[in-house]
A tleap script that builds the chain and sets N, CA, C and O, in Angstrom:
source leaprc.protein.ff14SB
mol = sequence {
  NMET SER THR CYS GLY LYS GLN CYS GLU VAL
  TYR THR ARG ILE VAL GLY TYR PHE ARG PRO
  VAL GLN ARG TRP ASN ASP GLY LYS LYS GLU
  GLU TYR LYS PHE ARG GLN GLU TYR LEU GLU
  GLU LYS GLY LEU GLN ASN GLU PHE LYS LYS
  VAL GLN ALA ALA PRO GLU VAL SER VAL PRO
  LEU LYS GLY ILE PRO ALA GLU CILE
}
set mol.1.N position { 98.993 104.650 144.880 }
set mol.1.CA position { 99.334 103.302 144.464 }
set mol.1.C position { 100.605 102.869 145.188 }
set mol.1.O position { 101.602 103.591 145.175 }
set mol.2.N position { 100.577 101.729 145.801 }
set mol.2.CA position { 101.754 101.242 146.509 }
set mol.2.C position { 102.597 100.366 145.587 }
set mol.2.O position { 102.109 99.840 144.587 }
set mol.3.N position { 103.854 100.221 145.939 }
set mol.3.CA position { 104.754 99.366 145.163 }
set mol.3.C position { 105.296 98.273 146.064 }
set mol.3.O position { 105.387 98.440 147.280 }
set mol.4.N position { 105.652 97.160 145.457 }
set mol.4.CA position { 106.148 96.034 146.247 }
set mol.4.C position { 107.641 96.158 146.536 }
set mol.4.O position { 108.149 95.513 147.453 }
set mol.5.N position { 108.351 96.987 145.758 }
set mol.5.CA position { 109.774 97.181 145.990 }
set mol.5.C position { 110.660 96.131 145.351 }
set mol.5.O position { 111.884 96.204 145.465 }
set mol.6.N position { 110.068 95.155 144.681 }
set mol.6.CA position { 110.866 94.116 144.025 }
set mol.6.C position { 111.258 94.566 142.625 }
set mol.6.O position { 110.582 95.380 141.996 }
set mol.7.N position { 112.376 94.009 142.156 }
set mol.7.CA position { 112.866 94.341 140.831 }
set mol.7.C position { 111.993 93.676 139.766 }
set mol.7.O position { 111.572 92.530 139.924 }
set mol.8.N position { 111.733 94.394 138.701 }
set mol.8.CA position { 110.895 93.895 137.614 }
set mol.8.C position { 111.751 93.767 136.356 }
set mol.8.O position { 112.440 94.711 135.970 }
set mol.9.N position { 111.705 92.608 135.723 }
set mol.9.CA position { 112.459 92.422 134.485 }
set mol.9.C position { 111.576 92.832 133.308 }
set mol.9.O position { 110.485 92.293 133.126 }
set mol.10.N position { 112.049 93.780 132.518 }
set mol.10.CA position { 111.295 94.318 131.392 }
set mol.10.C position { 111.826 93.707 130.101 }
set mol.10.O position { 113.036 93.650 129.879 }
set mol.11.N position { 110.900 93.247 129.245 }
set mol.11.CA position { 111.260 92.670 127.951 }
set mol.11.C position { 110.771 93.585 126.843 }
set mol.11.O position { 109.782 94.300 127.002 }
set mol.12.N position { 111.467 93.556 125.733 }
set mol.12.CA position { 111.016 94.257 124.547 }
set mol.12.C position { 111.275 93.369 123.343 }
set mol.12.O position { 112.128 92.482 123.383 }
set mol.13.N position { 110.537 93.613 122.277 }
set mol.13.CA position { 110.667 92.787 121.077 }
set mol.13.C position { 111.719 93.396 120.159 }
set mol.13.O position { 111.628 94.562 119.776 }
set mol.14.N position { 112.715 92.591 119.814 }
set mol.14.CA position { 113.778 93.026 118.911 }
set mol.14.C position { 113.898 91.990 117.808 }
set mol.14.O position { 114.141 90.814 118.079 }
set mol.15.N position { 113.733 92.414 116.587 }
set mol.15.CA position { 113.874 91.554 115.402 }
set mol.15.C position { 113.109 90.242 115.573 }
set mol.15.O position { 113.651 89.166 115.317 }
set mol.16.N position { 111.865 90.331 116.001 }
set mol.16.CA position { 110.998 89.160 116.027 }
set mol.16.C position { 111.040 88.313 117.281 }
set mol.16.O position { 110.282 87.348 117.373 }
set mol.17.N position { 111.876 88.618 118.239 }
set mol.17.CA position { 111.870 87.833 119.476 }
set mol.17.C position { 111.995 88.772 120.675 }
set mol.17.O position { 112.450 89.908 120.540 }
set mol.18.N position { 111.591 88.290 121.839 }
set mol.18.CA position { 111.622 89.104 123.047 }
set mol.18.C position { 112.943 88.929 123.772 }
set mol.18.O position { 113.481 87.825 123.843 }
set mol.19.N position { 113.463 90.026 124.310 }
set mol.19.CA position { 114.757 90.008 124.986 }
set mol.19.C position { 114.686 90.949 126.190 }
set mol.19.O position { 114.102 92.028 126.097 }
set mol.20.N position { 115.283 90.544 127.329 }
set mol.20.CA position { 115.285 91.420 128.503 }
set mol.20.C position { 116.080 92.701 128.235 }
set mol.20.O position { 117.183 92.649 127.691 }
set mol.21.N position { 115.529 93.826 128.612 }
set mol.21.CA position { 116.185 95.116 128.408 }
set mol.21.C position { 117.518 95.164 129.154 }
set mol.21.O position { 118.469 95.783 128.677 }
set mol.22.N position { 117.595 94.525 130.306 }
set mol.22.CA position { 118.830 94.514 131.102 }
set mol.22.C position { 120.006 93.909 130.343 }
set mol.22.O position { 121.156 94.252 130.615 }
set mol.23.N position { 119.738 93.028 129.411 }
set mol.23.CA position { 120.819 92.326 128.696 }
set mol.23.C position { 121.189 92.985 127.369 }
set mol.23.O position { 121.940 92.404 126.585 }
set mol.24.N position { 120.682 94.173 127.107 }
set mol.24.CA position { 121.033 94.870 125.872 }
set mol.24.C position { 122.512 95.225 125.868 }
set mol.24.O position { 123.078 95.579 126.902 }
set mol.25.N position { 123.133 95.128 124.693 }
set mol.25.CA position { 124.520 95.576 124.579 }
set mol.25.C position { 124.518 97.100 124.403 }
set mol.25.O position { 123.457 97.709 124.262 }
set mol.26.N position { 125.697 97.708 124.413 }
set mol.26.CA position { 125.793 99.170 124.337 }
set mol.26.C position { 125.172 99.721 123.057 }
set mol.26.O position { 124.542 100.778 123.078 }
set mol.27.N position { 125.347 99.014 121.947 }
set mol.27.CA position { 124.789 99.461 120.675 }
set mol.27.C position { 123.272 99.494 120.698 }
set mol.27.O position { 122.661 100.436 120.191 }
set mol.28.N position { 122.663 98.477 121.280 }
set mol.28.CA position { 121.201 98.411 121.349 }
set mol.28.C position { 120.669 99.514 122.272 }
set mol.28.O position { 119.629 100.110 121.989 }
set mol.29.N position { 121.375 99.786 123.368 }
set mol.29.CA position { 120.957 100.860 124.277 }
set mol.29.C position { 120.998 102.212 123.567 }
set mol.29.O position { 120.118 103.049 123.766 }
set mol.30.N position { 122.021 102.422 122.739 }
set mol.30.CA position { 122.148 103.677 121.999 }
set mol.30.C position { 121.048 103.785 120.942 }
set mol.30.O position { 120.469 104.854 120.746 }
set mol.31.N position { 120.765 102.673 120.265 }
set mol.31.CA position { 119.727 102.638 119.229 }
set mol.31.C position { 118.351 102.976 119.815 }
set mol.31.O position { 117.520 103.591 119.147 }
set mol.32.N position { 118.123 102.574 121.050 }
set mol.32.CA position { 116.831 102.791 121.706 }
set mol.32.C position { 116.439 104.273 121.724 }
set mol.32.O position { 115.259 104.612 121.640 }
set mol.33.N position { 117.431 105.140 121.832 }
set mol.33.CA position { 117.173 106.579 121.894 }
set mol.33.C position { 116.486 107.096 120.630 }
set mol.33.O position { 115.793 108.112 120.670 }
set mol.34.N position { 116.679 106.396 119.504 }
set mol.34.CA position { 116.150 106.864 118.224 }
set mol.34.C position { 114.893 106.123 117.784 }
set mol.34.O position { 114.367 106.394 116.705 }
set mol.35.N position { 114.409 105.204 118.591 }
set mol.35.CA position { 113.209 104.439 118.228 }
set mol.35.C position { 111.971 105.325 118.252 }
set mol.35.O position { 111.880 106.279 119.025 }
set mol.36.N position { 111.026 104.986 117.388 }
set mol.36.CA position { 109.752 105.689 117.365 }
set mol.36.C position { 108.660 104.695 117.717 }
set mol.36.O position { 108.611 103.588 117.181 }
set mol.37.N position { 107.790 105.103 118.621 }
set mol.37.CA position { 106.686 104.244 119.027 }
set mol.37.C position { 105.592 104.300 117.969 }
set mol.37.O position { 105.223 105.380 117.508 }
set mol.38.N position { 105.081 103.148 117.589 }
set mol.38.CA position { 103.996 103.092 116.618 }
set mol.38.C position { 102.676 103.132 117.364 }
set mol.38.O position { 102.417 102.303 118.237 }
set mol.39.N position { 101.847 104.096 117.014 }
set mol.39.CA position { 100.510 104.198 117.583 }
set mol.39.C position { 99.508 103.982 116.464 }
set mol.39.O position { 99.494 104.733 115.488 }
set mol.40.N position { 98.674 102.969 116.594 }
set mol.40.CA position { 97.723 102.629 115.537 }
set mol.40.C position { 96.811 103.805 115.201 }
set mol.40.O position { 96.550 104.073 114.028 }
set mol.41.N position { 96.326 104.508 116.226 }
set mol.41.CA position { 95.422 105.629 115.985 }
set mol.41.C position { 96.095 106.688 115.111 }
set mol.41.O position { 95.474 107.243 114.204 }
set mol.42.N position { 97.349 106.955 115.390 }
set mol.42.CA position { 98.086 107.963 114.629 }
set mol.42.C position { 98.329 107.481 113.196 }
set mol.42.O position { 98.220 108.262 112.250 }
set mol.43.N position { 98.651 106.224 113.039 }
set mol.43.CA position { 98.899 105.665 111.716 }
set mol.43.C position { 97.666 105.689 110.834 }
set mol.43.O position { 97.765 105.914 109.628 }
set mol.44.N position { 96.516 105.459 111.425 }
set mol.44.CA position { 95.270 105.437 110.656 }
set mol.44.C position { 94.805 106.833 110.246 }
set mol.44.O position { 93.915 106.965 109.406 }
set mol.45.N position { 95.397 107.870 110.828 }
set mol.45.CA position { 95.042 109.239 110.452 }
set mol.45.C position { 95.682 109.641 109.125 }
set mol.45.O position { 95.231 110.589 108.483 }
set mol.46.N position { 96.723 108.931 108.714 }
set mol.46.CA position { 97.411 109.244 107.462 }
set mol.46.C position { 96.563 108.850 106.264 }
set mol.46.O position { 95.779 107.903 106.323 }
set mol.47.N position { 96.731 109.588 105.184 }
set mol.47.CA position { 96.045 109.229 103.947 }
set mol.47.C position { 96.858 108.150 103.256 }
set mol.47.O position { 98.082 108.243 103.164 }
set mol.48.N position { 96.174 107.133 102.775 }
set mol.48.CA position { 96.854 106.052 102.083 }
set mol.48.C position { 96.855 106.339 100.592 }
set mol.48.O position { 95.845 106.761 100.028 }
set mol.49.N position { 97.985 106.110 99.965 }
set mol.49.CA position { 98.104 106.329 98.525 }
set mol.49.C position { 97.842 105.025 97.795 }
set mol.49.O position { 98.290 103.961 98.219 }
set mol.50.N position { 97.116 105.119 96.700 }
set mol.50.CA position { 96.900 103.942 95.866 }
set mol.50.C position { 98.034 103.891 94.851 }
set mol.50.O position { 98.258 104.841 94.101 }
set mol.51.N position { 98.735 102.785 94.839 }
set mol.51.CA position { 99.859 102.609 93.929 }
set mol.51.C position { 99.525 101.482 92.974 }
set mol.51.O position { 99.071 100.415 93.387 }
set mol.52.N position { 99.750 101.726 91.705 }
set mol.52.CA position { 99.463 100.696 90.713 }
set mol.52.C position { 100.616 99.698 90.697 }
set mol.52.O position { 101.786 100.078 90.650 }
set mol.53.N position { 100.267 98.432 90.736 }
set mol.53.CA position { 101.277 97.379 90.718 }
set mol.53.C position { 101.924 97.296 89.344 }
set mol.53.O position { 101.305 97.624 88.331 }
set mol.54.N position { 103.160 96.860 89.322 }
set mol.54.CA position { 103.867 96.674 88.050 }
set mol.54.C position { 103.205 95.543 87.277 }
set mol.54.O position { 102.689 94.601 87.880 }
set mol.55.N position { 103.213 95.624 85.959 }
set mol.55.CA position { 102.599 94.549 85.168 }
set mol.55.C position { 103.355 93.237 85.349 }
set mol.55.O position { 104.573 93.222 85.530 }
set mol.56.N position { 102.615 92.151 85.296 }
set mol.56.CA position { 103.225 90.833 85.452 }
set mol.56.C position { 103.988 90.485 84.180 }
set mol.56.O position { 103.487 90.679 83.072 }
set mol.57.N position { 105.192 89.975 84.344 }
set mol.57.CA position { 106.041 89.639 83.200 }
set mol.57.C position { 106.370 88.161 83.257 }
set mol.57.O position { 106.718 87.634 84.314 }
set mol.58.N position { 106.262 87.500 82.136 }
set mol.58.CA position { 106.586 86.083 82.059 }
set mol.58.C position { 107.965 85.933 81.424 }
set mol.58.O position { 108.182 86.339 80.282 }
set mol.59.N position { 108.879 85.355 82.167 }
set mol.59.CA position { 110.240 85.170 81.673 }
set mol.59.C position { 110.535 83.678 81.636 }
set mol.59.O position { 110.452 83.011 82.667 }
set mol.60.N position { 110.879 83.136 80.460 }
set mol.60.CA position { 111.196 81.709 80.390 }
set mol.60.C position { 112.497 81.408 81.137 }
set mol.60.O position { 113.478 82.143 81.026 }
set mol.61.N position { 112.482 80.326 81.889 }
set mol.61.CA position { 113.666 79.906 82.630 }
set mol.61.C position { 114.306 78.724 81.922 }
set mol.61.O position { 113.623 77.788 81.506 }
set mol.62.N position { 115.597 78.777 81.794 }
set mol.62.CA position { 116.338 77.739 81.089 }
set mol.62.C position { 116.168 76.394 81.804 }
set mol.62.O position { 116.418 76.283 83.004 }
set mol.63.N position { 115.741 75.382 81.055 }
set mol.63.CA position { 115.608 74.041 81.601 }
set mol.63.C position { 114.287 73.756 82.284 }
set mol.63.O position { 114.083 72.643 82.768 }
set mol.64.N position { 113.378 74.726 82.341 }
set mol.64.CA position { 112.084 74.519 82.987 }
set mol.64.C position { 110.998 74.686 81.926 }
set mol.64.O position { 110.937 75.722 81.264 }
set mol.65.N position { 110.146 73.684 81.760 }
set mol.65.CA position { 109.092 73.777 80.747 }
set mol.65.C position { 108.180 74.981 80.989 }
set mol.65.O position { 107.886 75.309 82.139 }
set mol.66.N position { 107.736 75.633 79.934 }
set mol.66.CA position { 106.915 76.843 80.019 }
set mol.66.C position { 105.550 76.587 80.636 }
set mol.66.O position { 104.961 77.504 81.208 }
set mol.67.N position { 105.023 75.353 80.539 }
set mol.67.CA position { 103.673 75.085 81.042 }
set mol.67.C position { 103.598 74.950 82.554 }
set mol.67.O position { 102.498 74.782 83.081 }
set mol.68.N position { 104.677 75.013 83.258 }
set mol.68.CA position { 104.646 74.903 84.723 }
set mol.68.C position { 104.196 76.205 85.325 }
set mol.68.O position { 104.103 76.320 86.547 }
savepdb mol mol.pdb
quit
């Protein structure tokens, strides 16, 4: 495989938006070392636990009619 030799700008998603890796601050670069890649196939191999939801509680709010 040949390469063109040009620089490639790489983006990654951080907190919901994409940002160029080149512009990461020192803290973000350090954090990168501890990131774990999510692989769907691996995640689906885990057993899922069924958890019972907490019972619904009705709490009257001061100044708001109960029928709302």
